[in-house]
All heavy atoms as an XYZ file, in Angstrom:
754
protein
N      -2.170    -38.198    -22.595
C      -2.972    -37.339    -21.752
C      -2.243    -37.001    -20.450
O      -2.335    -35.896    -19.954
C      -4.318    -38.038    -21.483
C      -5.301    -37.178    -20.779
S      -5.741    -35.811    -21.857
C      -7.028    -35.106    -20.959
N      -1.530    -38.002    -19.888
C      -0.794    -37.757    -18.652
C       0.314    -36.738    -18.878
O       0.604    -35.940    -18.006
C      -0.214    -39.058    -18.109
C      -1.229    -39.948    -17.463
C      -0.545    -41.116    -16.813
C      -1.550    -41.942    -16.052
N      -0.919    -43.035    -15.327
N       0.920    -36.775    -20.054
C       1.977    -35.822    -20.368
C       1.423    -34.397    -20.412
O       2.033    -33.475    -19.875
C       2.638    -36.180    -21.697
C       3.778    -35.258    -22.139
C       4.904    -35.298    -21.126
C       4.258    -35.638    -23.514
N       0.263    -34.215    -21.020
C      -0.364    -32.887    -21.080
C      -0.714    -32.395    -19.683
O      -0.518    -31.220    -19.364
C      -1.619    -32.928    -21.958
C      -1.318    -33.052    -23.431
S      -0.385    -31.640    -24.028
C      -1.689    -30.456    -24.162
N      -1.229    -33.278    -18.846
C      -1.569    -32.897    -17.473
C      -0.320    -32.510    -16.705
O      -0.296    -31.514    -15.988
C      -2.295    -34.060    -16.756
O      -3.439    -34.418    -17.517
C      -2.717    -33.656    -15.371
N       0.754    -33.275    -16.882
C       2.016    -32.971    -16.201
C       2.576    -31.629    -16.663
O       3.062    -30.841    -15.855
C       3.044    -34.073    -16.474
O       2.596    -35.289    -15.965
N       2.512    -31.382    -17.953
C       3.001    -30.102    -18.482
C       2.157    -28.951    -17.950
O       2.682    -27.913    -17.555
C       3.012    -30.132    -20.027
C       4.074    -31.106    -20.519
C       3.257    -28.738    -20.593
C       4.055    -31.349    -22.008
N       0.839    -29.149    -17.914
C      -0.044    -28.102    -17.394
C       0.249    -27.810    -15.927
O       0.359    -26.650    -15.521
C      -1.512    -28.514    -17.572
C      -2.476    -27.526    -16.996
C      -2.721    -26.324    -17.623
C      -3.122    -27.786    -15.801
C      -3.596    -25.405    -17.094
C      -4.001    -26.879    -15.256
C      -4.244    -25.679    -15.908
N       0.395    -28.851    -15.119
C       0.675    -28.677    -13.687
C       2.033    -28.012    -13.488
O       2.184    -27.110    -12.654
C       0.597    -30.031    -12.945
C       1.122    -29.910    -11.530
C      -0.831    -30.539    -12.940
N       3.030    -28.422    -14.267
C       4.352    -27.808    -14.163
C       4.295    -26.332    -14.565
O       4.908    -25.479    -13.920
C       5.348    -28.560    -15.040
N       3.552    -26.019    -15.625
C       3.405    -24.622    -16.046
C       2.682    -23.790    -15.010
O       3.054    -22.645    -14.732
N       1.650    -24.358    -14.414
C       0.912    -23.644    -13.364
C       1.793    -23.403    -12.149
O       1.784    -22.315    -11.573
C      -0.336    -24.443    -12.987
C      -1.297    -23.794    -12.017
C      -1.855    -22.495    -12.607
C      -2.424    -24.745    -11.686
N       2.576    -24.407    -11.764
C       3.496    -24.251    -10.630
C       4.546    -23.187    -10.928
O       4.878    -22.365    -10.074
C       4.161    -25.583    -10.307
N       5.051    -23.180    -12.145
C       6.040    -22.182    -12.538
C       5.445    -20.772    -12.532
O       6.067    -19.819    -12.086
C       6.602    -22.514    -13.923
C       7.655    -21.568    -14.392
C       8.924    -21.584    -13.840
C       7.374    -20.620    -15.372
C       9.899    -20.705    -14.262
C       8.340    -19.741    -15.808
C       9.610    -19.792    -15.248
N       4.211    -20.652    -13.020
C       3.558    -19.346    -13.087
C       3.261    -18.793    -11.705
O       3.377    -17.588    -11.466
C       2.269    -19.444    -13.898
N       2.882    -19.643    -10.772
C       2.546    -19.160     -9.432
C       3.759    -19.046     -8.531
O       3.669    -18.482     -7.450
C       1.498    -20.063     -8.768
O       2.014    -21.393     -8.694
C       0.190    -20.034     -9.515
N       4.907    -19.565     -8.946
C       6.114    -19.492     -8.114
C       6.554    -18.052     -7.904
O       7.106    -17.713     -6.858
C       7.241    -20.300     -8.745
N       6.329    -17.189     -8.858
C       6.733    -15.797     -8.728
C       5.726    -14.930     -8.008
O       5.986    -13.766     -7.735
N       4.573    -15.474     -7.685
C       3.538    -14.697     -7.010
C       3.883    -14.515     -5.543
O       4.464    -15.387     -4.917
C       2.176    -15.384     -7.121
S       1.590    -15.511     -8.801
N       3.508    -13.382     -5.021
C       3.695    -13.145     -3.598
C       2.347    -12.845     -2.985
O       1.384    -12.538     -3.671
C       4.627    -11.937     -3.352
O       4.060    -10.794     -3.973
C       6.005    -12.199     -3.919
N       2.294    -12.921     -1.686
C       1.057    -12.585     -1.001
C       0.884    -11.081     -1.013
O       1.815    -10.330     -1.299
C       1.071    -13.094      0.448
O       2.193    -12.513      1.120
C       1.166    -14.602      0.494
N      -0.294    -10.631     -0.676
C      -0.546     -9.193     -0.675
C       0.303     -8.515      0.390
O       0.696     -9.124      1.382
C      -2.025     -8.919     -0.411
O      -2.368     -9.383      0.871
N       0.586     -7.250      0.181
C       1.416     -6.489      1.105
C       0.640     -6.270      2.395
O      -0.495     -5.811      2.381
C       1.796     -5.134      0.483
C       2.616     -5.360     -0.778
C       2.554     -4.274      1.466
C       2.881     -4.102     -1.564
N       1.248     -6.625      3.494
C       0.570     -6.400      4.771
C       0.666     -4.928      5.125
O       1.578     -4.217      4.714
C       1.194     -7.251      5.869
O       2.505     -6.816      6.141
N      -0.284     -4.468      5.900
C      -0.339     -3.050      6.217
C       0.858     -2.603      7.049
O       1.164     -1.429      7.115
C      -1.644     -2.726      6.936
O      -1.726     -3.467      8.145
N       1.551     -3.543      7.705
C       2.702     -3.162      8.504
C       3.925     -2.865      7.644
O       4.914     -2.374      8.148
C       3.027     -4.263      9.511
O       3.381     -5.437      8.826
N       3.870     -3.168      6.341
C       5.037     -2.979      5.490
C       5.065     -1.623      4.784
O       5.979     -1.370      4.031
C       5.116     -4.096      4.462
O       4.053     -4.015      3.563
N       4.070     -0.785      4.970
C       4.083      0.527      4.328
C       5.019      1.453      5.096
O       4.792      1.771      6.252
C       2.689      1.162      4.296
C       1.751      0.504      3.318
C       0.675     -0.238      3.745
C       1.950      0.648      1.950
C      -0.189     -0.820      2.837
C       1.101      0.064      1.038
C       0.029     -0.675      1.487
O      -0.817     -1.261      0.597
N       6.071      1.860      4.443
C       7.011      2.804      5.029
C       6.643      4.210      4.568
O       6.234      4.384      3.424
C       8.435      2.479      4.592
C       8.952      1.157      5.116
C       9.114      1.162      6.621
O       9.499      2.197      7.188
O       8.835      0.108      7.230
N       6.787      5.205      5.434
C       6.502      6.581      5.008
C       7.439      7.005      3.884
O       8.610      6.634      3.862
C       6.752      7.410      6.262
C       6.694      6.448      7.392
C       7.141      5.130      6.837
N       6.903      7.757      2.940
C       7.685      8.306      1.847
C       7.612      9.828      1.957
O       6.756     10.361      2.675
C       7.148      7.824      0.481
C       5.680      8.222      0.285
C       7.335      6.324      0.334
C       5.119      7.878     -1.086
N       8.499     10.561      1.295
C       8.407     12.016      1.359
C       7.011     12.490      0.960
O       6.500     12.111     -0.084
C       9.465     12.487      0.360
C      10.467     11.373      0.336
C       9.662     10.118      0.511
N       6.398     13.258      1.836
C       5.034     13.730      1.633
C       4.058     13.074      2.583
O       2.971     13.595      2.823
N       4.421     11.907      3.138
C       3.562     11.239      4.109
C       3.519     12.045      5.407
O       4.487     12.710      5.763
C       4.091      9.840      4.430
O       4.098      9.021      3.292
N       2.421     11.947      6.118
C       2.294     12.658      7.395
C       3.349     12.172      8.382
O       3.906     12.952      9.145
C       0.874     12.471      7.970
C      -0.149     13.139      7.055
C       0.777     13.019      9.386
C      -1.589     12.882      7.455
N       3.656     10.893      8.357
C       4.591     10.318      9.321
C       6.011     10.181      8.772
O       6.818      9.429      9.323
C       4.084      8.922      9.756
O       3.924      8.098      8.596
C       2.776      9.027     10.505
N       6.341     10.904      7.709
C       7.668     10.763      7.089
C       8.792     11.115      8.054
O       9.787     10.424      8.132
C       7.764     11.613      5.824
C       9.111     11.512      5.150
C       9.536     10.300      4.628
C       9.950     12.604      5.041
C      10.771     10.177      4.012
C      11.184     12.495      4.420
C      11.588     11.293      3.917
O      12.809     11.179      3.313
N       8.677     12.194      8.797
C       9.710     12.595      9.761
C       9.324     12.180     11.172
O       9.656     12.860     12.137
C       9.936     14.106      9.699
C      10.624     14.506      8.416
O      11.495     13.803      7.932
N      10.225     15.636      7.846
N       8.626     11.080     11.324
C       8.163     10.632     12.630
C       6.700     11.001     12.824
O       6.063     11.615     11.969
N       6.168     10.616     13.964
C       4.776     10.908     14.275
C       4.588     12.418     14.477
O       5.481     13.093     14.988
C       4.344     10.158     15.542
C       4.307      8.657     15.367
C       3.163      8.211     14.475
O       2.083      8.785     14.474
N       3.406      7.165     13.704
N       3.431     12.940     14.070
C       3.184     14.373     14.286
C       3.118     14.697     15.784
O       2.774     13.846     16.598
C       1.833     14.616     13.609
C       1.234     13.285     13.388
C       2.320     12.274     13.405
N       3.483     15.928     16.134
C       3.476     16.336     17.549
C       2.073     16.455     18.100
O       1.836     16.193     19.262
C       4.223     17.655     17.720
C       5.718     17.482     17.598
C       6.443     18.733     17.950
N       6.351     19.654     16.809
C       6.705     20.908     16.832
N       7.180     21.431     17.933
N       6.603     21.649     15.761
N       1.134     16.876     17.263
C      -0.245     16.999     17.740
C      -0.939     15.657     17.601
O      -0.698     14.905     16.667
C      -1.013     18.063     16.933
O      -0.998     17.685     15.560
C      -0.387     19.432     17.104
N      -1.795     15.346     18.545
C      -2.524     14.082     18.538
C      -3.976     14.348     18.174
O      -4.539     15.394     18.493
C      -2.467     13.406     19.922
C      -1.071     13.113     20.402
C      -0.447     12.005     19.601
C       0.936     11.676     20.130
N       1.620     10.715     19.330
N      -4.585     13.402     17.505
C      -5.994     13.509     17.136
C      -6.825     12.984     18.310
O      -7.182     11.821     18.373
C      -6.260     12.709     15.859
C      -5.477     13.181     14.635
C      -5.635     12.200     13.501
C      -5.963     14.558     14.211
N      -7.120     13.867     19.251
C      -7.781     13.436     20.486
C      -9.286     13.296     20.338
O      -9.905     12.571     21.101
C      -7.483     14.422     21.631
O      -7.910     15.730     21.222
C      -5.995     14.452     21.943
N      -9.894     13.968     19.372
C     -11.347     13.888     19.220
C     -11.785     12.748     18.303
O     -12.944     12.382     18.284
C     -11.904     15.211     18.698
C     -11.736     16.342     19.690
C     -12.365     17.614     19.184
C     -12.192     18.730     20.186
N     -12.827     19.965     19.744
N     -10.855     12.198     17.557
C     -11.187     11.109     16.643
C     -11.168      9.779     17.396
O     -10.287      9.536     18.212
C     -10.178     11.042     15.508
O     -10.181     12.246     14.785
N     -12.133      8.906     17.110
C     -12.142      7.609     17.795
C     -10.976      6.716     17.360
O     -10.526      6.774     16.212
C     -13.473      6.977     17.396
C     -14.107      7.887     16.416
C     -13.283      9.103     16.258
N     -10.500      5.917     18.280
C      -9.437      4.960     17.975
C      -9.942      3.990     16.911
O     -11.074      3.524     16.965
C      -9.019      4.218     19.251
C      -8.342      5.199     20.201
C      -8.094      3.052     18.943
C      -8.067      4.652     21.568
N      -9.116      3.731     15.935
C      -9.487      2.832     14.851
C     -10.093      3.537     13.655
O     -10.276      2.930     12.602
N     -10.401      4.821     13.799
C     -10.969      5.546     12.659
C      -9.879      5.809     11.624
O      -8.695      5.787     11.919
C     -11.625      6.853     13.110
O     -10.672      7.712     13.692
N     -10.306      6.023     10.386
C      -9.372      6.214      9.287
C      -9.626      7.542      8.596
O     -10.715      8.105      8.679
C      -9.500      5.075      8.258
O     -10.822      5.072      7.732
C      -9.186      3.725      8.877
N      -8.601      8.014      7.925
C      -8.732      9.212      7.096
C      -7.716      9.117      5.966
O      -6.759      8.356      6.037
C      -8.544     10.500      7.910
C      -7.170     10.670      8.497
C      -6.194     11.380      7.815
C      -6.854     10.118      9.732
C      -4.935     11.541      8.349
C      -5.602     10.273     10.276
C      -4.632     10.990      9.592
N      -7.950      9.876      4.906
C      -7.046      9.855      3.755
C      -6.196     11.121      3.723
O      -6.570     12.166      4.263
C      -7.819      9.746      2.426
O      -8.688     10.865      2.309
C      -8.608      8.459      2.366
N      -5.068     10.996      3.093
C      -4.147     12.111      2.888
C      -3.679     12.038      1.441
O      -3.167     11.007      0.998
C      -2.956     11.993      3.849
C      -1.861     12.987      3.601
N      -2.060     14.344      3.711
C      -0.567     12.820      3.252
C      -0.923     14.968      3.443
N      -0.003     14.062      3.153
N      -3.896     13.108      0.680
C      -3.514     13.184     -0.732
C      -2.344     14.140     -0.880
O      -2.343     15.222     -0.289
C      -4.670     13.711     -1.587
C      -5.885     12.828     -1.505
O      -5.792     11.630     -1.672
N      -7.033     13.425     -1.233
N      -1.367     13.739     -1.680
C      -0.254     14.636     -1.976
C       0.372     14.219     -3.293
O       0.049     13.177     -3.852
C       0.784     14.634     -0.835
C       1.412     13.298     -0.550
C       2.621     12.951     -1.115
C       0.797     12.397      0.307
C       3.205     11.729     -0.840
C       1.372     11.176      0.590
C       2.584     10.837      0.014
N       1.255     15.061     -3.796
C       1.941     14.780     -5.055
C       3.378     14.392     -4.754
O       4.035     14.962     -3.892
C       1.932     16.008     -5.962
C       0.577     16.268     -6.551
C       0.757     16.804     -7.977
N      -0.483     16.858     -8.687
C      -0.961     15.871     -9.435
N      -0.302     14.761     -9.548
N      -2.097     15.992    -10.068
N       3.847     13.400     -5.489
C       5.243     12.986     -5.407
C       5.725     12.884     -6.838
O       5.236     12.057     -7.600
C       5.368     11.652     -4.703
C       6.787     11.208     -4.554
C       6.883     10.036     -3.608
N       8.272      9.722     -3.409
C       8.776      8.513     -3.510
N       7.985      7.509     -3.784
N      10.045      8.319     -3.329
N       6.672     13.701     -7.177
C       7.108     13.869     -8.562
C       5.878     14.317     -9.364
O       5.265     15.296     -9.013
C       7.755     12.591     -9.109
C       8.866     12.072     -8.242
C       8.748     10.868     -7.586
C      10.024     12.812     -8.072
C       9.765     10.400     -6.772
C      11.037     12.356     -7.264
C      10.906     11.148     -6.620
N       5.501     13.616    -10.409
C       4.296     13.982    -11.155
C       3.125     13.074    -10.821
O       2.067     13.172    -11.440
C       4.559     13.922    -12.665
C       5.377     15.098    -13.158
O       5.361     16.141    -12.478
O       6.025     14.977    -14.214
N       3.302     12.180     -9.863
C       2.260     11.225     -9.508
C       1.455     11.716     -8.319
O       1.955     12.463     -7.486
C       2.878      9.865     -9.154
C       3.716      9.296    -10.279
O       3.414      9.611    -11.445
O       4.662      8.551     -9.989
N       0.201     11.290     -8.257
C      -0.656     11.606     -7.114
C      -0.644     10.411     -6.179
O      -0.773      9.270     -6.602
C      -2.081     11.885     -7.580
C      -2.913     12.548     -6.521
C      -4.256     12.948     -7.085
N      -5.221     12.223     -6.272
C      -6.342     11.706     -6.698
N      -6.686     11.828     -7.945
N      -7.137     11.074     -5.893
N      -0.467     10.667     -4.889
C      -0.421      9.611     -3.886
C      -1.602      9.795     -2.946
O      -1.854     10.899     -2.461
C       0.902      9.641     -3.093
C       0.940      8.540     -2.046
C       2.099      9.540     -4.026
N      -2.323      8.704     -2.691
C      -3.439      8.712     -1.748
C      -3.106      7.680     -0.678
O      -2.963      6.496     -0.971
C      -4.776      8.358     -2.430
C      -5.909      8.357     -1.423
C      -5.063      9.299     -3.582
N      -2.948      8.151      0.564
C      -2.652      7.257      1.678
C      -3.839      7.232      2.630
O      -4.507      8.243      2.825
C      -1.414      7.706      2.445
C      -0.139      7.571      1.670
C       1.076      7.997      2.449
O       0.971      8.859      3.349
O       2.149      7.478      2.148
N      -4.070      6.075      3.229
C      -5.112      5.925      4.240
C      -4.421      5.640      5.565
O      -3.592      4.721      5.655
C      -6.091      4.785      3.888
C      -7.141      4.636      4.976
C      -6.750      5.043      2.540
N      -4.735      6.435      6.561
C      -4.160      6.293      7.894
C      -5.222      5.784      8.861
O      -6.404      6.084      8.713
C      -3.656      7.646      8.417
C      -2.421      8.141      7.719
C      -2.507      8.863      6.541
C      -1.165      7.891      8.244
C      -1.382      9.318      5.900
C      -0.024      8.353      7.613
C      -0.140      9.065      6.445
O       0.976      9.511      5.811
N      -4.757      5.045      9.883
C      -5.639      4.593     10.951
C      -5.070      5.086     12.272
O      -3.855      5.027     12.498
C      -5.724      3.068     10.972
C      -6.682      2.539     12.015
C      -6.736      1.028     11.979
O      -5.725      0.359     11.867
N      -7.937      0.499     12.064
N      -5.957      5.559     13.146
C      -5.537      6.036     14.461
C      -5.405      4.836     15.395
O      -6.346      4.071     15.575
C      -6.540      7.065     15.016
C      -6.626      8.256     14.053
C      -6.137      7.512     16.422
C      -7.659      9.272     14.408
N      -4.220      4.685     15.956
C      -3.902      3.568     16.842
C      -4.311      3.888     18.284
O      -4.573      5.041     18.621
C      -2.399      3.272     16.773
C      -1.915      2.908     15.377
C      -2.574      1.648     14.869
O      -2.391      0.578     15.440
N      -3.338      1.770     13.801
N      -4.364      2.880     19.160
C      -4.766      3.127     20.559
C      -3.904      4.149     21.293
O      -4.394      4.859     22.178
C      -4.642      1.744     21.215
C      -4.843      0.789     20.092
C      -4.231      1.449     18.886
N      -2.622      4.268     20.924
C      -1.763      5.274     21.563
C      -1.824      6.625     20.844
O      -1.017      7.499     21.095
C      -0.325      4.774     21.644
C       0.307      4.564     20.267
O      -0.414      4.655     19.248
O       1.521      4.305     20.219
N      -2.787      6.775     19.949
C      -3.038      7.996     19.161
C      -1.979      8.254     18.099
O      -1.911      9.330     17.513
C      -3.188      9.243     20.052
C      -4.371      9.176     20.983
C      -5.620      9.215     20.181
N      -6.795      9.077     21.058
C      -8.016      9.115     20.639
N      -8.262      9.268     19.373
N      -9.018      8.973     21.454
N      -1.134      7.288     17.832
C      -0.196      7.426     16.715
C      -0.931      7.071     15.425
O      -2.051      6.553     15.450
C       1.015      6.504     16.915
O       0.608      5.157     16.914
N      -0.304      7.351     14.299
C      -0.907      7.085     12.991
C      -0.186      5.933     12.319
O       1.037      5.815     12.393
C      -0.814      8.331     12.105
C      -1.524      9.575     12.632
C      -1.274     10.749     11.692
C      -2.997      9.327     12.794
N      -0.947      5.088     11.638
C      -0.401      3.951     10.906
C      -0.934      4.000      9.483
O      -2.137      4.162      9.272
C      -0.834      2.649     11.583
C      -0.341      1.408     10.895
C      -0.819      0.182     11.655
C      -0.379     -1.081     10.976
N      -0.874     -2.260     11.692
N      -0.040      3.879      8.507
C      -0.451      3.837      7.104
C      -0.999      2.433      6.828
O      -0.282      1.445      6.978
C       0.721      4.133      6.158
C       1.357      5.486      6.473
C       0.251      4.098      4.703
C       2.658      5.740      5.732
N      -2.272      2.351      6.440
C      -2.859      1.039      6.163
C      -3.084      0.809      4.675
O      -3.343     -0.319      4.265
C      -4.171      0.830      6.948
C      -5.213      1.871      6.579
C      -3.896      0.815      8.440
C      -6.586      1.589      7.145
N      -2.971      1.855      3.856
C      -3.126      1.683      2.418
C      -2.456      2.839      1.701
O      -2.426      3.965      2.217
C      -4.601      1.609      2.035
C      -4.808      1.217      0.582
O      -4.041      0.367      0.078
O      -5.722      1.754     -0.050
N      -1.922      2.553      0.531
C      -1.316      3.603     -0.299
C      -1.634      3.286     -1.750
O      -1.509      2.162     -2.195
C       0.190      3.649     -0.098
C       0.875      4.649     -1.028
C       2.373      4.681     -0.864
N       2.741      5.180      0.438
C       3.713      4.671      1.194
N       4.419      3.651      0.767
N       3.988      5.185      2.363
N      -2.048      4.309     -2.480
C      -2.299      4.164     -3.915
C      -1.559      5.275     -4.631
O      -1.680      6.444     -4.278
C      -3.788      4.247     -4.205
C      -4.109      4.086     -5.667
C      -5.564      3.732     -5.863
N      -5.934      3.735     -7.237
C      -5.737      2.744     -8.082
N      -5.149      1.659     -7.666
N      -6.120      2.815     -9.330
N      -0.776      4.884     -5.621
C      -0.041      5.853     -6.433
C      -0.728      5.901     -7.790
O      -0.853      4.887     -8.469
C       1.429      5.441     -6.580
C       2.091      5.404     -5.205
C       2.154      6.408     -7.511
C       3.485      4.854     -5.218
N      -1.186      7.079     -8.153
C      -1.891      7.270     -9.418
C      -0.923      7.971    -10.358
O      -0.574      9.134    -10.168
C      -3.177      8.087     -9.219
C      -4.063      7.361     -8.218
C      -3.887      8.308    -10.538
C      -5.180      8.186     -7.663
N      -0.484      7.245    -11.323
C       0.511      7.752    -12.256
C      -0.114      8.770    -13.212
O      -1.197      8.564    -13.725
C       1.102      6.604    -13.058
C       1.617      5.488    -12.182
C       3.070      5.258    -12.438
N       3.542      4.108    -11.670
C       4.251      4.221    -10.558
N       4.571      5.406    -10.105
N       4.665      3.163     -9.909
N       0.612      9.841    -13.453
C       0.126     10.850    -14.389
C       0.381     10.419    -15.823
O      -0.207     10.949    -16.742
C       0.799     12.191    -14.113
O       2.193     12.073    -14.267
N       1.232      9.442    -16.006
C       1.560      8.941    -17.338
C       1.098      7.497    -17.468
O       1.828      6.641    -17.936
C       3.051      9.052    -17.603
C       3.899      8.652    -16.445
C       4.366      9.475    -15.466
C       4.352      7.341    -16.108
N       5.088      8.753    -14.543
C       5.092      7.445    -14.919
C       4.215      6.100    -16.681
C       5.687      6.352    -14.301
C       4.814      5.002    -16.062
C       5.537      5.136    -14.893
N      -0.145      7.221    -17.102
C      -0.636      5.848    -17.035
C      -0.603      5.125    -18.380
O      -0.657      3.906    -18.417
C      -2.047      5.818    -16.462
O      -2.919      6.533    -17.292
N      -0.508      5.838    -19.483
C      -0.427      5.147    -20.768
C       0.911      4.431    -20.920
O       1.042      3.540    -21.751
C      -0.638      6.122    -21.934
C       0.416      7.181    -22.046
C       1.527      6.991    -22.847
C       0.271      8.381    -21.374
C       2.502      7.967    -22.947
C       1.247      9.359    -21.476
C       2.368      9.157    -22.268
N       1.905      4.745    -20.087
C       3.200      4.060    -20.135
C       3.325      2.977    -19.061
O       4.226      2.163    -19.117
C       4.345      5.065    -19.937
C       4.510      6.096    -21.032
C       5.617      7.065    -20.650
C       4.830      5.433    -22.344
N       2.473      2.993    -18.066
C       2.579      2.048    -16.976
C       1.213      1.785    -16.388
O       0.188      2.030    -17.009
N       1.201      1.317    -15.175
C      -0.062      1.034    -14.508
C      -0.070      1.685    -13.147
O       0.980      2.009    -12.601
C      -0.296     -0.460    -14.393
C       0.691     -1.164    -13.488
C       0.309     -2.630    -13.361
N       1.152     -3.272    -12.397
C       0.964     -3.268    -11.093
N      -0.058     -2.641    -10.566
N       1.801     -3.889    -10.278
N      -1.244      1.842    -12.592
C      -1.374      2.377    -11.238
C      -0.967      1.314    -10.237
O      -1.232      0.144    -10.430
C      -2.816      2.796    -10.947
C      -3.209      4.008    -11.772
O      -2.315      4.659    -12.318
O      -4.416      4.291    -11.837
N      -0.307      1.703     -9.159
C       0.068      0.776     -8.093
C      -0.965      0.802     -6.999
O      -1.598      1.744     -6.737
C       1.434      1.144     -7.499
C       2.546      0.936     -8.510
O       2.348      0.128     -9.422
O       3.594      1.561     -8.347
């Protein structure tokens, strides 16, 4: 019984060794099509409250990209979420 428990614990440790924590919102880099790809936009969202969010949809290759931006205290934009919806999902999965 101890051998089975040891094997199970070793297998569980091996399986979780490759796991990583979730991506923090600070790690999203702009990609072509993002609002902030060539730097922050020149116009500022002055009527929107700080901390409010909005989405931006665009196409990259044949995939649809949905990004969520948050307005920072200095009125700059920060990407807080990105979802890539693959047009060929039968070959892969959505990110």
